[in-house]
C-alpha positions as a Markdown table, in Angstrom:
| # | Residue | x | y | z |
|---|---|---|---|---|
| 1 | Met | -24.1 | 19.7 | 18.4 |
| 2 | Gln | -23.4 | 20.8 | 14.5 |
| 3 | Val | -20.0 | 21.9 | 13.3 |
| 4 | Asn | -18.8 | 23.1 | 9.8 |
| 5 | Met | -16.3 | 20.9 | 7.7 |
| 6 | Leu | -13.7 | 23.2 | 8.5 |
| 7 | Glu | -13.6 | 23.3 | 12.3 |
| 8 | Ala | -14.5 | 19.5 | 12.1 |
| 9 | Lys | -11.2 | 19.1 | 10.4 |
| 10 | Ser | -9.4 | 21.3 | 12.7 |
| 11 | Asp | -10.7 | 20.3 | 16.0 |
| 12 | Leu | -11.4 | 16.6 | 15.7 |
| 13 | Ser | -9.6 | 15.7 | 18.6 |
| 14 | Lys | -11.6 | 18.3 | 20.7 |
| 15 | Leu | -14.9 | 16.8 | 19.0 |
| 16 | Val | -13.8 | 13.2 | 20.0 |
| 17 | Arg | -12.9 | 14.3 | 23.5 |
| 18 | Met | -16.5 | 15.8 | 23.9 |
| 19 | Leu | -18.1 | 12.3 | 22.5 |
| 20 | Glu | -16.0 | 10.4 | 25.3 |
| 21 | Ser | -16.6 | 12.8 | 28.2 |
| 22 | Lys | -20.2 | 12.5 | 27.3 |
| 23 | Glu | -20.5 | 16.2 | 26.9 |
| 24 | Glu | -22.2 | 15.5 | 23.4 |
| 25 | Asp | -23.9 | 12.1 | 22.1 |
| 26 | Val | -23.8 | 13.1 | 18.5 |
| 27 | Ile | -22.1 | 15.7 | 16.6 |
| 28 | Tyr | -23.3 | 16.6 | 13.1 |
| 29 | Ile | -20.9 | 17.9 | 10.2 |
| 30 | Ala | -22.2 | 20.3 | 8.1 |
| 31 | Arg | -21.2 | 21.6 | 4.6 |
| 32 | Asn | -22.8 | 24.8 | 3.6 |
| 33 | Gly | -25.1 | 24.6 | 6.8 |
| 34 | Val | -26.4 | 21.2 | 5.8 |
| 35 | Ser | -25.7 | 18.1 | 7.9 |
| 36 | Val | -23.7 | 15.5 | 5.7 |
| 37 | Ala | -22.1 | 13.2 | 8.1 |
| 38 | Gln | -22.4 | 12.5 | 12.1 |
| 39 | Leu | -19.6 | 11.6 | 14.5 |
| 40 | Thr | -20.7 | 9.3 | 17.6 |
| 41 | Leu | -19.0 | 7.0 | 19.8 |
| 42 | Ile | -18.8 | 3.3 | 18.8 |
| 43 | Pro | -20.5 | 1.2 | 21.3 |
| 44 | Lys | -18.1 | -1.1 | 23.5 |
| 45 | Thr | -19.0 | -4.8 | 23.0 |
| 46 | Asp | -18.2 | -7.2 | 25.8 |
| 47 | Val | -16.1 | -9.8 | 24.2 |
| 48 | Ser | -16.4 | -12.3 | 26.9 |
| 49 | Lys | -20.4 | -12.7 | 25.9 |
| 50 | Arg | -19.6 | -13.0 | 22.1 |
| 51 | Ile | -16.7 | -15.9 | 22.3 |
| 52 | Gly | -18.4 | -19.2 | 22.8 |
| 53 | Ile | -22.0 | -18.2 | 22.3 |
| 54 | Ala | -22.9 | -21.5 | 20.5 |
| 55 | Lys | -21.2 | -23.6 | 22.9 |
| 56 | Gly | -23.3 | -26.8 | 23.4 |
| 57 | Lys | -25.6 | -25.7 | 20.9 |
| 58 | Ile | -24.2 | -27.4 | 18.0 |
| 59 | Lys | -23.9 | -31.2 | 18.0 |
| 60 | Leu | -21.9 | -33.3 | 15.3 |
| 61 | Ser | -22.0 | -36.9 | 14.6 |
| 62 | Glu | -19.0 | -39.1 | 15.1 |
| 63 | Asp | -18.8 | -39.5 | 11.3 |
| 64 | Phe | -19.5 | -36.0 | 10.2 |
| 65 | Asp | -16.3 | -35.9 | 8.2 |
| 66 | Val | -16.3 | -39.1 | 6.5 |
| 67 | Gly | -16.0 | -38.6 | 2.7 |
| 68 | Phe | -14.0 | -35.3 | 3.1 |
| 69 | Asp | -10.5 | -37.2 | 2.0 |
| 70 | Ser | -12.1 | -37.8 | -1.6 |
| 71 | Leu | -13.3 | -34.2 | -1.6 |
| 72 | Asp | -10.0 | -33.0 | -0.8 |
| 73 | Glu | -8.7 | -34.9 | -3.8 |
| 74 | Glu | -11.2 | -33.6 | -6.2 |
| 75 | Ile | -10.3 | -30.1 | -4.9 |
| 76 | Ala | -6.4 | -30.8 | -5.3 |
| 77 | Glu | -7.2 | -31.9 | -9.0 |
| 78 | Leu | -9.1 | -28.9 | -9.8 |
| 79 | Phe | -6.1 | -26.7 | -9.1 |
| 80 | Glu | -3.7 | -29.2 | -10.6 |
| 81 | Asn | -5.4 | -29.2 | -14.0 |
| 82 | Gly | -6.4 | -25.8 | -14.2 |
| 83 | Gly | -10.0 | -26.3 | -13.1 |
| 84 | Glu | -10.8 | -29.4 | -15.2 |
| 85 | Leu | -11.4 | -32.6 | -13.9 |
């Protein structure tokens, strides 16, 4: 389906409802008869499949954070001394 810019502005709610009800898959918005944009539904993502996707795939050694304390001090000095060590 293609609508002109003025119709898209005045009937946006109606156009979105048409997408939500699957009456239309894509609605093209035209300026001077030429399609310049399209309206589509944003696909729903299942959050439960996204959260924790890397669980059990990353292994850290027991001493992975050794040395961070000295790095923290260096970073603090950079902020305190205007970026000069």
